[in-house]
C-alpha positions, 0 to 999 in steps of 0.5 A: 575827225569824229568817229562813225561807226563801220558796215559790216556785212554777214552772209549766211550760206546755205547749202542742205540745211547747214551754213558756213563758218569761217574761225577769224584770224587777225582780226577783231574777234579773233579765234570766234566763228563768224560768217563769211563777209567783209565791210561794205564798200562805198557805192556799193549794193549789199547783194554785191557786197555779199557776191564779192566777199564769199567769193573773195574768202572761199571760191563760193558763188552764190544765187537767191541773195536776200535781206536777212537782218542787221546789229548793232553792234560794240566790241568794246575790249577793241573800242570797234563799234559795227553796223551788221548787215546779215544777208542770206542767200543759196550756194550755187556752185564751188568748193569751199576753199580757205583763200584768205588763209592771213584771215581765217583759220579753219572753215566748214559747214555747220547745222544751224542749232549746232554752231561752233563755239564761240561766235563772232559778237555780231552772230550772238548778238543776231541770235539774240533777235531769233532769226532762224535761216530754215523757218518757213515764213 
């Protein structure tokens, strides 16, 4: 069977000029900080994936979902390859909670210029593109 890249969705969730990050556990990139997100499911719209993943992982509901960018992420050590679709959205309601403790050890809001380290590879690749969620276009 021919292997192909998988599709991940990273969600830049914004509230009070901060973004939400989770510390990964039991997956590739373990110990790194990542945005909420996960795999795009068959026949799923990007916006539906964002809503589902954020609610499943954090208990938060979101609004104003929009496309932010795309990265091509090759995890050499883990022999994995992902296309990561970054979406940005606004916090709508709910208090942040770790709803999947088997996948996440910490969660918190961070200023864009003060993101915790180390960052998950797709975020590192995305930052190299110069994206900034609070820059006015």
